[in-house]
N, C-alpha and C positions, 0 to 999 in steps of 0.2 A: 503493499498499499505506500499512497504517499507519503513522508516523510513530517510533515504538519501542516501543508496545504493542502485541501482538495478541491478544490479550482477556485469557480467564483467567490465572490462573499456570499450570495446567499444559499450557497451550500450548507449541510451540517457540516463544519471544519472543526469540532472538538474531538481531536483524534483520538485524546486518552477517551473520550466517553465513549465514542466507537468499540475501543477495544472489550471496555466494560460492559457496554448494553449490548453488544452483538457477538462480538467475538472469543470474549472469554467462555458468555452461556453457551455460547455453538459447543465450541472446543469440550467444554464438561459434558454437556450430553450426548455429544460422540464416544465419549470415553464409559460412559454409563451405559449406555445401548450393547458397546460392544463389551462390555465388562473387564477392557484393558487398560492403564493408567495411560496416563492421554499428558504429553505439553504443548501448551500456547507458545511457539518461538518466532517473534515478529523482531526481522533485522534490525531497524532503528533502534528498537530498544538496549540492543547490547552493547556492552561498553567501548566506550570509543577507540581503545589503543587495538581490537583487530581488526583486521585489514579487512574493507567492507567489500573490497570483490570479489576474492577469494570464499568469503564470508556468504554472501548473499546466494552466488556460484552452486555453492555447497548443499546449502539449506534447499536450491532450485532441484537438484536435482534426489535429493536425500528423505526430502519430507514425504512422508505417506501418503498425507492431507496436505495439496497447495490451493492457497484462499489467493489467488489476484483482484486487490481491486483496483477499478479501473476508473474508478470516479477523477472526472477531469482531464479523463485520458494523458496520463503522464505514461513520458516516455522512457524513463528508468522502469514502469512497472511492464511495460510491454514488451522491453527487453527479457526482463527475467522470466515472462510465461513464455517467451520464445525458446530460453535457453529448457525452460520444465519442460513443454512441450516437444523438442528434441530429444530429450533423455531420458523422460520419463514417460510409461505408459498413459498412467492413471493413479490417483485421484487428484484430477487439479477441476479448482470449480472458482468459477467467474464471479462475482459481486459487482455492481454498481448504484449512486444515489439517482443517474440517468438512463436510462437504458437506450434512449435513442441520439443524446447525446454524446456519452461517454465511449460506448463500446465502437469502436468504429475500423476502418479497415479491413483485411478478412475474418477477424476477431466476430464481424457483426449477424456471421450467420449461426453463431455457436450458441448455447444456451446461458443465458446468464440473469443471476437474480438480481431484483433490485430492493436496496432497502432504505429505511429512513428516520430519523428520530422520534417516529409517532409509535407509541405502545402497537400498534395494532400491523405497522410496516413492517416493526422489529422482531414481534413474533411470525409474521407469516416467514420473514428472510430468515430466519434462524431454522423453522422446521423445514425446511428447505434444503438448508443448506447441510442441517443435521440427517436428512434422508438421501440427497446424493453421497453426502462419505459414506456413510453405512451399507447403502448399495453397491456403491464402489468398492470398498474395502471386503467385504464379503463376495464378491465375485472376482475371482483373481485374473481372468481372464478378459476386463474391460478396458478398454482403450479408447479416452476420451481427447487424447492430444491430434491434433487435427493433422500434424507432421507424419505419425507415426501409425494413422490408421489402420495405411496402403501399405506399407512396409515391412518385411519381414525382420524386423532389431531385436535385438534380446541388449538392457542393459546390465552389464556385471560391473561392482569395483576391481578396482587393476588386483587387489588381492586374493578375491574369489577366484578372474581370470588365471591371473599366476599360480592359485594351487590346482586348477584344472591343467593348466599346462602341464605344473607337475606330475599329478596323477597320471593323465594319459601317457606323459616320459616314461614313468615309472612301469605301467602297467606294458610300453611298449619294448621297454627292456627283459622285462620279464617274460612278454614272449618271443622276444629274441633268443634271449640265454635257453628258453625249451626249444627253438627254434637250433640251434649249435645242439643242447643235449643230445637230439635225434640226429645230426647230422651225424654224430663220430658214431652211429649206432648202425646208419646206411651204406650202402652200395656209394662207390668216389661218383659218377654222374646224381644220384639223389642228393649228393648229402651236398653236394655245388648249387641246384637248387636250392636247398635250405637254407644254406651259406647268405646265397642271395636274398632270400627273401628276410632273415637274419639284418643281413647291413639295410637292408630296406626298410624296415621294419624303425631300428634305433643306427641313422647313421655315425651316430658319434660313439659306438660301441667297441674300444680299439680288439677288442678280445674275439669275435665277430671277426672283425676284417683282418684277423691272424688266420682265425680259421681258415678265411675262404682264402685267402691268400697261399697258404699251406698246400688246401686243399688242390689250387690252379697249381701249383706248383709241379706239385706229382701230376697233375695230367699234364705234363709241359705247355700251358698255359703262361709264357713266363711273361708277357708283359700285361697280361692278365692278373697276374700274382705281384707284379710289381707294384702296380696301380693300388694293390690295396693292403702289402705290405709298408707300403711308404704311408699309407694314412693310417695304419694300425700303430708306426711309430711316432707319425705327426700325432698325436693323440696322445701319445706315452708314451714320450722318449727316452723313459728310462727302463723301458722293456730291453733288455741283454737279447730275451730267444724273438722277439720281433725282428732284432737288426739282422741277427745272424739267419732266419731264414730271408731277408731281404738280399741279405751278402749272398746267400745260394742263389737264388733267385736272379740275381745280377750276376753272376759268373758263370749261368748257364746259359745265360743270354746275351753272352759275349761282352757284357760292358765290365771291365776285368777292373779298372782305376777304379767305380764307383765300386764295386763290390771289394773293393780295396778295404774302404775307409769306410764302410759298412761292419766288414767283420772287428776294424781297429774299435769301434762303439762297443760292440757286442763284446770285445774282449777286454775293453775297457771297464763297462759294465758288470760283467761276470768273471772273471779273469780262471775259474776255477769251472767255468762249466767245459766239461772234456769235449762236448759234441760242436762247441764253437772249435776249441782249436783245432778237433780233426777236419772241421771241412775247412778253416784256413790252409790249413794243407794240401786240402784239395787245388783253391785256388791259387797257391805256390806252387802246386807243382804245373797246372795250366800257365802260368806267369812265366812258369821256366820253358814252356816250349815257343820255338817261333817260327816264322812263316815258313822257313826253309826248311825246318827239321831238325834242327840244331837244338840242344838245349844250355840254360847257363847255369852251367853246374853249382855255383854258391847260392840262386835261389829253389833249385832244387835240394840241395840242402837244408835251406830253410823250412821247405815244405818235410822233407825227415823232421825236421827239429818237431815242429809243430806238433806232428803225429806222435813223436816220440812223446812230449810232454802229456800230448792226452793218455797215451797209454799208463805214464805213470798215476794220471789224476784218476782212469777209469780202472786199472788194476787189468786184470783175465781176462779181455773182451778182444775178440780175432777183427773187430770192425779198426780199432787204430793199431793194434799190432800188428794185422797183416799189410795194410797198406804202409807201414813204418817197412818190411822188409821187403815190400813190393819196391819204394822207391830204392831201397838201398841197393835191391836184383839192377833197377836202371842204372846206380851210381856205380856199379861193378864197370861197367862198360867201359868210367876211368881210370878203375882200381879193378883189374881182373883179379888181383890174387884174394879180393873180398868174399869173390862170387862161392865158394864152396863153403866159406860160412854161413851164407845167406840161404842157400841151398838145406842146408840142416835143419834153420830156422824154420824153414817152410816145411818142412817135414813133420819136426815138432808141433806146428801150431794145424797141421791137418788134425792131430786128437783133439783140440782145442777144437775146432773148427766143425766137427761130426759130432764130438757131444752139445755144443751149443745148437746145432740144427736137427740133433734127434732129440733134445732135450722135451720138449712139448711145452717150454713157458712159456706162457701169454705172453703174443707179441705181434704188434699193427703191423707185422712188414718182414714175416719169418723168412722172406725170399731172398735177404739178404744177408743170412748165417746159411743160406744155401749157395749163395753166391761166394760168399765167401769158402766153402768147405771147395766149390769147384777151381777153384783158381788153384788153392792149395795140389789138390789135385793134376790139374792141365801142366802148373810151373815146376813140380818134381816129376814129370813122365808119362803118371799114370793116365795116357789121354783119354782114351776110351770113357776108361770111370768120370774121368772132368766132367767129359761131354754130356753122357748119359745124367749126370747128377744138374748140369745146366737146364736141360730138357725138363727134366724134372721144377728145377725153380722156376723157369718163366711160368709151369702151368700154378703157380702159385701167385701170381702176380696179376691184380686185373687188368685186363685188356686198358682200361684208358690211363693208367700209371704206367704199362710196359714202355711207354720212348723214354719219359726222365726216367728209370731205372734204369732200362739195359743201355742206353745211350751214357749212363754215368759207369756203368759197368763194362762197358767193349773201351773206353777212352786210353785205359792204363795200359791197355793190351795191347794196343796202338802204340803206346810209347815204346813196350818191349821189341815189336818187330821194329820201329825206328832206329835202334841202336841195335839191335840186331846181339843183344846178350842169350840168347837161348840156343840150344840146341836145335839143329833142325827138325827131327819129331817134334821135340817141344812145340817149332815155331809153326810148324803143320796141325796140330791137335791148336794151338792159339787160332790161327785162321779160322780155322771149322768154326770154332767157338762163336768169332769175329761174325760169319758169316749167316749162323743158327739165331744170335741176338738180329741180324739186322732184319732175316727174314721174319721173326717174331712179330718186331717194329712194325714193319709194313703189312704184315696181317692185321696187326690192332690199329692199326690208321684204318685201312678199310673196312672194319670191323665195328670201329666207336664212331656213333654217329655224330656230330657236330652238336654244341650246347647252343 
C-alpha cells in the first residue's frame, strides 16, 4: 500500500486507521478460519535500517497472501504487484477505495474489492478479503496471477532447488555406481555399454570414467580409452591407478612421450605399485626400439630395471619375473655370455608359471598366466608344447579383448627375432606363435561387431 498518502485529499488518508479497521481484522479472521497462526506484515512499518528493495521484493515472493492496495494508482504498488504476479501463483488480492479510478492499465480486468471508512463498506470488504484468502489457501492449484496463468512455471527458493539438484546428483551417482558394479559382472561388450550409461548419468564420476577407459583399452579402442582416462585424472588428479592406465593406453596408441609423463605421475603418486613399475618397463622396452630395427641398450636396461623393481615389490609372480628374464635375453645380444644363465632362469620360471596357470586362483584375466607359461616353453625349446599352450590361452580370451592382449604378447617375440638371440628351432617356434596370434586377432576383428 502507499506509505502515507492515499491520493487526493478527499480519500480516506489515515493509513494507520486503515490498518486497524480493515487489514488487521481481515488478517485475524483469516487465521481463525484456517486455524493457523498469522502475521500481518506491512512494508513501511519495518525498521528504517532494513534495505527497502530487498525486503519488499522478498515479501512479494514469500507471502502466503499478498494484498495490494491500488488506491491512488501508486506506481510503486503497481511495480510490487507485478513482481508478485511474476513470481507467485497466488494468493494475491487487490483492494482499492475507488475501483473505477484506481484500478488501471491491464489490471483493470481483474477482480478487486472496494473499501471505505463506513462500517458497511469495511464489513463487506473484510468479508470478501477473508473469503478470497481462505479459498485460495485451501486450493493449492489456484493461480490468480495474470502472468503465470498461461505458463507452466513453478517457483522454488534457491535452497530448495539446490537441495533437489543435490538429491538428483546423489541418485544419479548411486545409479551410476550400480551400473559400474553390474559392468564388472558382465561380458566385455555389455560392460562397455553399461559403463557408457554410467558416465552419461554421472559425468563427474571419476570411477565410472576409469572403468570405461580400462574396458575400452582392453577392447583395443585406444583413442576412446584415452578420452575416458584423461577425464578420470582430470576429475581426480591424485589417482595413481588412473594415471597408470592412461599411460598404458597412450603407450599402445604410440603416444610414447605423453605415456612417459603419465607413468612418471603414476610412480610419483604410488611408488610402491608393482604394476605401475611393470607397465613402465613395457614403455621403456618400446622406447628402446628404433624404426630401423636397432635397440638403445641403455633404455632397454632401464626397462629391465623397472621390471626388476616390480619383482622386488611383487615377489614370486611370473609377470614381472618373466619380463625381466625376457629383457635379459634381449640384452644377451650384446652380452652373449649371459645367455646360458638367462635360459636357466627361464627353465626355472616354467615351474612357477605352470603353478600359477594351473592353480585355479580367481583371476579376471587368466590368459596372461597361460601366456607366461607359453613363453617359458617356447623360449626353452619346447616348441610344440608352447604352441599348444598358446592356443589354449587364446581360447580363454574374450574375442573383444584378443587384439589388445595378443598384440601386447607378440611384440616382445618380434624383438627376439629382430635381435637373433634364439636358436633356429626356437626362432621357428616363435614365428609360428606370432602367426597363430595374428590369425586369432584377425578372426576376432571379423567376429566382434563394432560398438
